[in-house]
VOFI-277847 format. One line per field, with one value per residue: residue number from 1; x, y, z of N, C-alpha, C in turn. Coordinates in steps of 0.1 Angstrom, whole numbers, plus 5000, padded with zeros to 4 digits. Example, Ala and Ser with C-alpha at 12.3 -4.5 7.8 and 13.67 -1.06 7.14 Angstrom:
<atoms>
num: 1,2
nxx: 5132,5128
nyy: 4943,4978
nzz: 5078,5071
caxx: 5123,5137
cayy: 4955,4989
cazz: 5078,5071
cxx: 5132,5129
cyy: 4967,5000
czz: 5078,5079
</atoms>
This chain:
<atoms>
num: 1,2,3,4,5,6,7,8,9,10,11,12,13,14,15,16,17,18,19,20,21,22,23,24,25,26,27,28,29,30,31,32,33,34,35,36,37,38,39,40,41,42,43,44,45,46,47,48,49,50,51,52,53,54,55,56,57,58,59,60,61,62,63,64,65,66,67,68,69,70,71,72,73,74,75,76,77,78,79,80,81,82,83,84,85,86,87,88,89,90,91,92,93,94,95,96,97,98,99,100,101,102,103,104,105,106,107,108,109,110,111,112,113,114,115,116,117,118,119,120,121,122,123,124,125,126,127,128,129,130,131,132,133,134,135,136,137,138,139,140,141,142,143,144,145,146,147,148,149,150,151,152,153,154,155,156,157,158,159,160,161,162,163,164,165,166,167,168,169,170,171,172,173,174,175,176,177,178,179,180,181,182,183,184,185,186,187,188,189,190,191,192,193,194,195,196,197,198,199,200,201,202,203,204,205,206,207,208,209,210,211,212,213,214,215,216,217,218,219,220,221,222,223,224,225,226,227,228,229,230,231,232,233,234,235,236,237,238,239,240,241,242,243,244,245,246,247,248,249,250,251,252,253,254,255,256,257,258,259,260,261,262,263,264,265,266,267,268,269,270,271,272,273,274,275,276,277,278,279,280,281,282,283,284,285,286,287,288,289,290,291,292,293,294,295,296,297,298,299,300,301,302,303,304,305,306,307,308,309,310,311,312,313,314,315,316,317,318,319,320,321,322,323,324,325,326,327,328,329,330,331,332,333,334,335,336,337,338,339,340,341,342,343,344,345,346,347,348,349,350,351,352,353,354,355,356,357,358,359,360,361,362,363,364,365,366,367,368,369
nxx: 3089,3088,3061,3042,3028,3043,3069,3058,3053,3076,3092,3078,3082,3112,3113,3098,3116,3141,3129,3124,3150,3160,3144,3145,3170,3186,3201,3236,3248,3224,3200,3177,3145,3116,3098,3091,3109,3135,3161,3167,3199,3214,3238,3244,3264,3284,3281,3297,3307,3286,3290,3293,3288,3307,3329,3340,3338,3310,3297,3281,3247,3242,3221,3216,3228,3247,3246,3264,3265,3258,3240,3205,3204,3191,3190,3196,3196,3206,3205,3224,3224,3245,3254,3261,3245,3216,3189,3179,3168,3158,3157,3146,3154,3159,3188,3196,3197,3221,3236,3230,3219,3199,3201,3178,3179,3155,3159,3180,3214,3237,3270,3290,3271,3262,3262,3249,3252,3238,3238,3221,3224,3205,3199,3223,3238,3234,3257,3286,3284,3286,3298,3299,3311,3293,3307,3319,3311,3329,3354,3387,3394,3413,3435,3437,3466,3480,3477,3500,3506,3513,3534,3518,3511,3502,3473,3475,3456,3450,3453,3474,3486,3499,3490,3492,3480,3462,3431,3422,3402,3404,3400,3394,3399,3392,3404,3382,3364,3350,3344,3358,3361,3384,3397,3425,3451,3451,3474,3507,3533,3567,3578,3564,3542,3507,3493,3470,3448,3432,3411,3408,3377,3375,3357,3346,3367,3399,3431,3451,3479,3492,3469,3452,3453,3438,3441,3428,3428,3410,3415,3407,3384,3398,3397,3403,3408,3391,3393,3397,3389,3421,3443,3443,3462,3479,3486,3502,3498,3518,3537,3536,3564,3575,3583,3566,3566,3568,3540,3532,3538,3514,3512,3487,3464,3453,3424,3432,3461,3491,3510,3514,3529,3551,3563,3584,3598,3631,3641,3618,3586,3560,3528,3501,3466,3442,3407,3397,3408,3431,3467,3497,3534,3560,3594,3608,3633,3667,3666,3642,3619,3593,3576,3549,3536,3505,3488,3474,3452,3437,3413,3404,3381,3364,3366,3373,3387,3422,3442,3469,3498,3527,3556,3581,3608,3611,3597,3563,3536,3526,3498,3470,3464,3443,3434,3415,3406,3412,3395,3410,3408,3404,3392,3373,3348,3313,3300,3281,3271,3259,3240,3225,3233,3229,3203,3196,3207,3189,3166,3173,3177,3152,3136,3150,3141,3116,3112,3124,3103,3082,3089,3089,3064,3033,3014,2990,2956,2927,2899,2865,2839
nyy: 5544,5528,5514,5510,5486,5472,5469,5454,5429,5422,5417,5396,5378,5374,5366,5340,5329,5324,5307,5287,5278,5270,5247,5230,5217,5195,5204,5203,5180,5173,5147,5133,5117,5097,5101,5122,5141,5145,5126,5112,5108,5087,5076,5049,5045,5015,4997,4988,4955,4935,4918,4886,4867,4878,4878,4852,4816,4795,4773,4742,4736,4761,4784,4811,4838,4866,4895,4920,4954,4986,5010,5008,4997,4979,4942,4913,4879,4846,4811,4786,4755,4726,4724,4749,4765,4760,4777,4775,4789,4824,4856,4888,4919,4947,4962,4971,5003,5003,4988,4961,4929,4900,4869,4841,4810,4791,4764,4736,4742,4729,4711,4721,4737,4771,4807,4837,4872,4901,4939,4968,5000,5030,5052,5041,5016,4979,4959,4939,4903,4888,4861,4830,4798,4769,4749,4720,4710,4704,4712,4726,4758,4781,4809,4827,4835,4868,4886,4897,4930,4943,4972,5002,5029,5063,5070,5044,5016,4991,4966,4945,4914,4889,4855,4829,4808,4787,4796,4814,4837,4869,4900,4932,4966,4996,5032,5048,5036,5016,4979,4953,4918,4892,4862,4841,4829,4794,4783,4781,4808,4817,4822,4804,4812,4826,4842,4873,4897,4929,4949,4983,5001,5025,5044,5053,5061,5074,5064,5078,5098,5092,5079,5050,5014,4984,4949,4917,4880,4850,4819,4788,4763,4733,4696,4695,4721,4751,4783,4814,4850,4868,4891,4924,4937,4966,4992,5022,5044,5056,5083,5089,5091,5087,5102,5118,5114,5137,5149,5137,5154,5157,5159,5174,5155,5145,5132,5107,5110,5093,5090,5095,5119,5136,5151,5142,5129,5121,5086,5075,5057,5061,5053,5048,5045,5035,5040,5016,5002,4989,4990,5010,5014,5038,5048,5074,5095,5106,5133,5140,5133,5116,5088,5074,5049,5047,5019,5004,4988,5002,5024,5058,5082,5114,5132,5109,5097,5098,5082,5088,5082,5084,5065,5054,5037,5038,5060,5074,5068,5091,5118,5109,5117,5131,5134,5148,5134,5152,5171,5181,5212,5226,5244,5273,5276,5278,5295,5278,5256,5224,5197,5204,5230,5241,5241,5256,5281,5286,5291,5315,5333,5332,5346,5370,5381,5381,5400,5423,5428,5434,5458,5475,5476,5495,5507,5483,5483,5471,5461,5466,5444
nzz: 7572,7601,7615,7645,7645,7624,7636,7657,7646,7634,7655,7668,7647,7651,7676,7672,7654,7667,7691,7672,7665,7692,7698,7676,7674,7697,7726,7732,7755,7770,7773,7753,7753,7744,7761,7787,7775,7786,7796,7826,7843,7866,7892,7913,7941,7948,7976,8008,8017,8037,8070,8081,8110,8122,8106,8104,8098,8102,8125,8123,8131,8145,8158,8155,8137,8134,8114,8103,8094,8074,8092,8093,8067,8040,8041,8025,8035,8027,8025,8014,7997,7997,7973,7965,7951,7951,7969,8000,8021,8025,8033,8036,8052,8076,8088,8123,8141,8148,8130,8129,8123,8132,8123,8122,8113,8097,8090,8100,8105,8083,8078,8049,8038,8029,8039,8027,8024,8013,8013,8012,8015,8023,7994,7980,7959,7957,7977,7969,7973,8005,8019,8039,8050,8063,8087,8104,8138,8159,8153,8160,8168,8151,8145,8116,8096,8092,8060,8035,8021,7990,7980,7976,7954,7949,7929,7917,7902,7911,7938,7955,7969,7994,8005,8030,8025,8001,7982,8003,8019,8013,8030,8022,8033,8019,8016,8013,8030,8017,8016,8002,7991,7980,7967,7974,7952,7937,7931,7943,7943,7933,7958,7974,7985,7981,7957,7955,7942,7938,7917,7920,7926,7905,7895,7919,7938,7941,7948,7970,7983,8015,8024,8038,8036,8045,8051,8058,8067,8059,8065,8045,8061,8075,8078,8104,8115,8123,8109,8122,8114,8106,8121,8111,8082,8077,8052,8041,8016,7991,7976,7941,7926,7900,7870,7845,7811,7785,7766,7733,7702,7674,7640,7617,7602,7572,7550,7528,7535,7537,7558,7592,7613,7637,7666,7694,7726,7726,7719,7729,7726,7704,7704,7682,7680,7658,7643,7641,7661,7660,7664,7660,7663,7668,7670,7685,7669,7672,7668,7678,7661,7647,7627,7609,7586,7572,7569,7541,7546,7562,7563,7564,7577,7573,7604,7620,7649,7659,7682,7702,7722,7743,7753,7776,7790,7826,7831,7835,7813,7790,7787,7769,7735,7712,7680,7653,7619,7592,7564,7532,7522,7489,7474,7478,7501,7506,7536,7563,7548,7540,7557,7586,7589,7565,7562,7583,7571,7549,7564,7576,7555,7544,7565,7567,7539,7542,7563,7551,7532,7548,7556,7534,7525,7524,7551,7563,7561,7575,7561,7568,7565
caxx: 3089,3083,3051,3042,3022,3053,3078,3054,3052,3089,3095,3073,3089,3124,3110,3095,3128,3149,3124,3126,3165,3161,3139,3147,3179,3188,3215,3246,3250,3212,3197,3164,3140,3103,3090,3088,3118,3147,3164,3177,3209,3218,3247,3246,3277,3284,3282,3304,3301,3283,3300,3286,3293,3322,3339,3344,3328,3297,3295,3269,3238,3241,3206,3215,3238,3248,3250,3268,3268,3255,3227,3193,3206,3183,3199,3191,3205,3203,3212,3226,3227,3259,3260,3263,3235,3202,3186,3170,3161,3161,3149,3150,3151,3166,3197,3190,3204,3235,3241,3232,3206,3202,3192,3176,3176,3143,3164,3193,3227,3246,3282,3288,3260,3268,3252,3254,3243,3239,3233,3218,3222,3197,3208,3234,3237,3239,3271,3289,3278,3296,3296,3307,3307,3288,3317,3316,3309,3338,3366,3394,3395,3426,3434,3446,3478,3478,3483,3508,3500,3523,3536,3509,3515,3489,3470,3473,3443,3448,3460,3478,3494,3502,3485,3500,3472,3453,3419,3418,3393,3410,3389,3401,3390,3397,3404,3369,3354,3342,3349,3357,3367,3388,3402,3441,3452,3453,3489,3519,3544,3580,3581,3556,3528,3494,3489,3458,3449,3418,3409,3402,3367,3381,3346,3342,3376,3414,3441,3459,3490,3490,3456,3455,3443,3441,3436,3427,3428,3405,3419,3395,3384,3402,3389,3408,3408,3383,3402,3389,3397,3432,3445,3445,3476,3478,3498,3500,3497,3530,3535,3542,3577,3578,3581,3559,3570,3560,3528,3538,3531,3510,3508,3475,3461,3441,3419,3443,3474,3498,3518,3513,3542,3552,3577,3584,3609,3640,3641,3604,3577,3548,3517,3489,3454,3432,3396,3395,3414,3444,3477,3511,3542,3572,3605,3613,3646,3676,3660,3629,3608,3588,3566,3543,3529,3493,3485,3463,3439,3430,3405,3401,3370,3365,3362,3378,3399,3433,3447,3485,3505,3541,3560,3595,3612,3616,3586,3550,3531,3520,3483,3463,3463,3434,3432,3406,3411,3406,3393,3417,3399,3410,3386,3364,3335,3303,3297,3267,3265,3258,3234,3217,3236,3224,3189,3196,3210,3175,3156,3176,3173,3138,3133,3155,3135,3101,3114,3125,3090,3073,3096,3086,3050,3027,3008,2979,2944,2918,2886,2855,2829
cayy: 5545,5516,5518,5500,5473,5464,5466,5442,5419,5419,5412,5383,5369,5372,5354,5327,5324,5321,5296,5275,5273,5262,5233,5223,5206,5191,5211,5192,5176,5169,5135,5133,5105,5099,5103,5135,5149,5146,5114,5118,5097,5086,5068,5046,5040,5004,4995,4978,4941,4931,4910,4876,4861,4887,4873,4838,4805,4793,4760,4734,4735,4774,4788,4824,4845,4879,4901,4935,4964,4998,5012,5009,4993,4966,4931,4902,4868,4833,4799,4777,4740,4720,4725,4763,4772,4760,4783,4766,4798,4835,4866,4904,4928,4960,4963,4982,5018,4999,4982,4946,4919,4887,4857,4830,4801,4783,4749,4734,4745,4716,4713,4721,4747,4785,4816,4847,4884,4916,4948,4980,5012,5041,5059,5034,5005,4968,4955,4923,4891,4883,4846,4823,4785,4761,4739,4709,4719,4701,4719,4734,4773,4788,4823,4828,4844,4882,4886,4909,4939,4951,4986,5010,5043,5072,5066,5027,5010,4977,4963,4930,4910,4875,4849,4819,4795,4789,4798,4822,4849,4883,4911,4944,4978,5007,5045,5056,5027,5004,4968,4942,4904,4885,4850,4839,4818,4783,4778,4788,4816,4813,4822,4793,4819,4826,4856,4879,4909,4936,4959,4995,5008,5038,5052,5058,5066,5074,5062,5093,5099,5089,5070,5036,5003,4973,4936,4907,4869,4839,4806,4778,4753,4719,4685,4695,4734,4763,4794,4827,4859,4872,4907,4934,4944,4980,4999,5037,5047,5065,5093,5083,5097,5084,5113,5116,5117,5147,5144,5137,5163,5150,5168,5174,5143,5147,5121,5105,5108,5079,5089,5101,5122,5143,5153,5135,5128,5110,5074,5071,5051,5067,5045,5054,5036,5038,5038,5000,4997,4986,5000,5010,5021,5043,5051,5089,5096,5116,5146,5142,5131,5101,5089,5062,5049,5043,5007,5003,4984,5011,5036,5069,5090,5127,5133,5098,5099,5089,5082,5088,5082,5083,5058,5052,5030,5049,5071,5071,5072,5107,5117,5105,5129,5127,5144,5144,5133,5163,5171,5190,5223,5229,5255,5284,5268,5288,5290,5274,5246,5210,5192,5212,5244,5245,5240,5270,5293,5287,5297,5328,5340,5334,5354,5384,5383,5385,5413,5435,5429,5443,5472,5482,5475,5504,5502,5475,5485,5461,5465,5461,5441
cazz: 7585,7607,7622,7657,7640,7618,7646,7664,7638,7632,7670,7668,7638,7654,7689,7669,7647,7680,7694,7665,7667,7704,7699,7666,7675,7710,7732,7735,7770,7774,7768,7750,7749,7737,7773,7790,7769,7792,7804,7838,7845,7881,7895,7927,7944,7954,7991,8014,8021,8052,8077,8086,8121,8126,8095,8106,8093,8111,8130,8121,8143,8151,8156,8151,8132,8134,8103,8104,8081,8076,8098,8085,8053,8036,8041,8022,8040,8017,8029,8001,8000,7997,7960,7965,7940,7956,7979,8009,8028,8022,8040,8034,8065,8076,8099,8131,8138,8150,8118,8132,8122,8138,8112,8129,8102,8097,8089,8110,8093,8081,8072,8035,8033,8028,8041,8020,8026,8005,8019,8003,8025,8016,7985,7975,7951,7964,7978,7967,7982,8015,8023,8050,8049,8075,8089,8116,8150,8166,8147,8166,8162,8150,8137,8103,8096,8084,8048,8032,8010,7982,7981,7968,7952,7947,7917,7913,7900,7916,7951,7955,7980,7992,8015,8033,8022,7987,7984,8014,8015,8016,8030,8020,8035,8011,8023,8014,8038,8011,8019,7992,7991,7968,7970,7971,7942,7942,7928,7949,7937,7937,7972,7981,7990,7970,7953,7954,7936,7937,7911,7927,7917,7902,7896,7933,7944,7934,7958,7972,7993,8030,8028,8044,8030,8053,8044,8066,8059,8065,8057,8045,8072,8073,8086,8118,8122,8119,8111,8124,8105,8110,8124,8097,8078,8071,8045,8038,8001,7988,7964,7929,7922,7887,7861,7832,7798,7779,7755,7719,7691,7663,7628,7613,7594,7563,7543,7518,7537,7539,7570,7606,7617,7647,7674,7708,7734,7717,7726,7734,7718,7701,7699,7675,7677,7649,7647,7641,7673,7654,7668,7654,7670,7660,7680,7681,7668,7679,7666,7683,7651,7643,7614,7609,7576,7574,7561,7529,7551,7571,7555,7574,7571,7583,7620,7627,7659,7660,7696,7704,7734,7744,7765,7780,7804,7837,7829,7833,7799,7785,7785,7756,7728,7703,7669,7642,7607,7585,7549,7527,7514,7478,7469,7487,7504,7511,7550,7565,7537,7545,7567,7596,7587,7553,7564,7589,7561,7543,7574,7581,7542,7542,7576,7562,7530,7549,7569,7541,7524,7557,7559,7522,7523,7532,7563,7559,7566,7577,7556,7575,7556
cxx: 3082,3072,3051,3038,3034,3062,3074,3056,3066,3096,3090,3080,3104,3122,3107,3108,3138,3144,3126,3140,3166,3155,3139,3160,3185,3200,3224,3246,3236,3207,3180,3156,3123,3093,3085,3100,3131,3148,3172,3186,3214,3228,3245,3256,3274,3286,3292,3298,3297,3291,3291,3294,3309,3333,3345,3333,3319,3298,3282,3260,3236,3228,3205,3227,3238,3252,3252,3270,3265,3240,3217,3194,3194,3194,3192,3200,3198,3210,3212,3230,3242,3263,3262,3255,3221,3199,3177,3163,3165,3153,3156,3146,3161,3175,3193,3199,3219,3241,3241,3217,3209,3194,3192,3171,3164,3147,3179,3203,3234,3259,3283,3281,3269,3259,3257,3246,3249,3232,3231,3214,3213,3204,3218,3229,3239,3254,3275,3283,3289,3290,3304,3301,3301,3300,3311,3318,3321,3353,3373,3396,3409,3426,3442,3457,3474,3483,3492,3502,3515,3523,3524,3512,3502,3485,3467,3459,3441,3456,3463,3484,3496,3497,3493,3492,3464,3440,3413,3410,3399,3401,3397,3394,3399,3395,3390,3357,3349,3350,3349,3365,3371,3396,3418,3441,3453,3467,3498,3527,3557,3585,3574,3543,3519,3490,3474,3458,3434,3420,3402,3389,3370,3370,3342,3352,3389,3422,3449,3469,3483,3476,3459,3446,3449,3434,3438,3425,3420,3405,3405,3396,3390,3393,3394,3406,3396,3390,3393,3397,3409,3433,3446,3459,3472,3489,3493,3505,3509,3529,3542,3551,3583,3575,3574,3564,3563,3550,3536,3531,3527,3506,3493,3474,3448,3436,3430,3458,3479,3506,3513,3528,3539,3563,3573,3596,3618,3640,3627,3597,3564,3538,3505,3477,3445,3417,3391,3401,3426,3455,3491,3520,3554,3581,3609,3627,3655,3672,3649,3617,3605,3578,3561,3538,3518,3491,3474,3452,3431,3425,3399,3392,3372,3358,3365,3388,3409,3440,3462,3487,3518,3545,3573,3598,3618,3605,3572,3544,3525,3505,3481,3460,3454,3433,3422,3412,3404,3405,3400,3409,3407,3403,3377,3351,3325,3299,3283,3264,3268,3250,3224,3220,3231,3208,3186,3198,3195,3167,3161,3176,3161,3131,3138,3146,3122,3102,3114,3111,3083,3078,3090,3071,3044,3018,2993,2966,2935,2905,2875,2844,2817
cyy: 5533,5519,5507,5488,5466,5461,5455,5430,5412,5413,5399,5373,5364,5361,5342,5320,5318,5307,5284,5268,5265,5248,5224,5213,5206,5197,5200,5191,5172,5156,5137,5121,5109,5101,5116,5145,5150,5133,5118,5105,5098,5074,5062,5039,5026,5004,4984,4966,4942,4921,4898,4868,4864,4881,4860,4827,4800,4778,4756,4735,4749,4779,4803,4829,4860,4886,4915,4942,4978,5001,5016,5005,4980,4956,4920,4888,4855,4822,4791,4763,4738,4722,4740,4770,4770,4767,4775,4776,4812,4844,4880,4912,4939,4957,4975,4995,5015,4991,4966,4941,4906,4877,4847,4818,4792,4768,4750,4734,4732,4718,4713,4733,4760,4795,4828,4860,4896,4927,4960,4992,5020,5048,5054,5022,4991,4965,4942,4915,4888,4869,4839,4808,4779,4748,4729,4716,4715,4705,4727,4748,4777,4799,4822,4837,4856,4881,4898,4916,4944,4964,4992,5024,5050,5070,5051,5024,4996,4976,4948,4929,4895,4869,4836,4805,4799,4789,4806,4834,4861,4894,4925,4959,4990,5021,5050,5047,5016,4991,4958,4930,4899,4871,4848,4828,4804,4775,4788,4797,4811,4813,4811,4800,4820,4840,4862,4892,4916,4949,4971,5000,5023,5048,5060,5064,5065,5074,5074,5088,5098,5083,5057,5026,4992,4961,4925,4893,4859,4827,4795,4768,4741,4709,4687,4710,4744,4775,4806,4837,4865,4886,4912,4939,4957,4984,5014,5038,5059,5072,5086,5092,5097,5096,5108,5120,5126,5142,5145,5147,5156,5160,5164,5159,5145,5132,5119,5106,5096,5079,5097,5105,5133,5146,5146,5136,5117,5097,5067,5066,5055,5054,5051,5044,5042,5035,5024,4994,4990,4995,4998,5018,5026,5046,5066,5087,5106,5129,5150,5140,5117,5103,5074,5061,5043,5029,5009,4998,4991,5024,5046,5078,5104,5126,5121,5104,5092,5092,5080,5090,5077,5076,5057,5046,5040,5059,5066,5074,5085,5105,5113,5116,5123,5137,5138,5143,5146,5163,5183,5199,5229,5241,5263,5275,5277,5284,5285,5262,5232,5207,5203,5227,5249,5248,5254,5282,5296,5295,5313,5337,5342,5345,5369,5389,5389,5399,5425,5437,5437,5456,5479,5483,5486,5498,5494,5479,5475,5467,5458,5456,5442
czz: 7588,7616,7635,7653,7633,7626,7656,7658,7634,7644,7671,7660,7644,7667,7682,7663,7659,7687,7687,7665,7678,7703,7687,7667,7691,7714,7735,7751,7776,7767,7764,7748,7746,7750,7776,7784,7774,7799,7816,7841,7862,7883,7910,7931,7950,7969,7996,8017,8035,8059,8082,8098,8123,8116,8096,8102,8104,8114,8128,8132,8150,8148,8154,8148,8131,8121,8106,8093,8085,8082,8088,8070,8052,8035,8035,8025,8031,8022,8016,8005,7997,7983,7955,7955,7946,7968,7988,8018,8025,8030,8036,8046,8063,8088,8107,8130,8143,8140,8120,8130,8126,8129,8121,8116,8106,8095,8096,8099,8094,8075,8057,8030,8035,8031,8036,8025,8017,8012,8011,8011,8015,8007,7978,7967,7960,7965,7972,7977,7990,8019,8033,8050,8063,8076,8103,8127,8160,8160,8156,8160,8163,8142,8126,8105,8086,8071,8044,8021,8004,7982,7972,7967,7946,7932,7910,7913,7905,7930,7951,7968,7980,8005,8018,8028,8009,7990,7997,8011,8022,8018,8031,8022,8027,8020,8024,8026,8031,8013,8007,7997,7979,7973,7965,7956,7947,7940,7936,7939,7938,7950,7981,7987,7977,7969,7955,7948,7936,7927,7919,7919,7918,7901,7909,7940,7938,7947,7958,7982,8007,8034,8032,8039,8039,8047,8056,8058,8067,8058,8056,8056,8066,8079,8102,8124,8116,8119,8112,8114,8112,8115,8112,8098,8073,8063,8041,8024,8000,7977,7955,7925,7907,7878,7851,7821,7792,7767,7741,7712,7680,7653,7624,7603,7584,7557,7531,7522,7539,7551,7580,7610,7631,7655,7688,7715,7727,7725,7730,7721,7715,7696,7694,7673,7669,7652,7649,7653,7671,7659,7660,7662,7662,7672,7675,7682,7675,7679,7671,7671,7649,7632,7614,7595,7579,7565,7552,7536,7559,7562,7565,7568,7579,7595,7627,7637,7659,7676,7697,7718,7733,7757,7766,7792,7814,7839,7830,7820,7800,7787,7772,7748,7715,7693,7659,7629,7597,7569,7542,7518,7503,7470,7481,7490,7511,7526,7550,7556,7544,7557,7575,7591,7576,7554,7572,7581,7554,7552,7574,7565,7542,7551,7572,7550,7533,7555,7561,7533,7534,7559,7547,7521,7529,7543,7558,7567,7565,7573,7564,7565,7559
</atoms>
């Protein structure tokens, strides 16, 4: 018969056992450090570029420059010498509720110097650095021509286009409001124009159908002209109608195997990436089968990941398929063996043995001395 005292002891042992399981191995998905036990990860989105002098170069001798950005953002304005590196003046302040700050340089602005600005709105990371050159005061002001934007389809990870002048600053506004800047190439293409390209920050946004991307151009000043920013060119993101090729089938791969095989779309190419980042390709035959010989120089270990993908002209590449390298089991294996599981088996066996002993012992009586 199980007495109340024995039942209490058994329950306490079970509670201790489950507590031990919880604290003895960190749960997947939690980060553990030597401080308070949990590492907190945070991601600060990049901010849009601020605008200096409404996007136009600054004439020498100017005594105040308007910086425009996100309301109440912190902004750092720096005046660089003609070498583009030496800081002559720097100040950190805040944009007002209208997103404006007036910078009054402590030095006289001279041709060849540059003014830069970085803004950090509350809760966001810092922007890229906006910059404007200081140019001669007697230049004639001329508007830059608008750039062109190449066709954009949903899911694209880059935006590109052309400018009519080398070294032009291209200011791109993305659908989420983020403003980025790139510079057109120094070498003309076959059309006599200058290419530019921007990598989309995919960690912050994915280009979707019917969203709008705009771009404006500011040509470099010459000895005669000061160029202002152009009118914006807008383009609407189109749907990607390219069909995706089906995912390949990959047969299980075991330690010691000399081939990798599977099924796929006839005429497509299967690319397999090994743990050492080397790749091999195989053409899927008319029957939809493919085979790859594993080079002798590649040594596979248990749980290594092999990455496979299918591609074919006229199709988007398939999804990435990952498989683990397995061990061939040639005999029966005791469950819970190996590593942490083996230790866990010992704990369970010990606990069960202790419970059986407690159930069979007579009631313990504490003798008073």
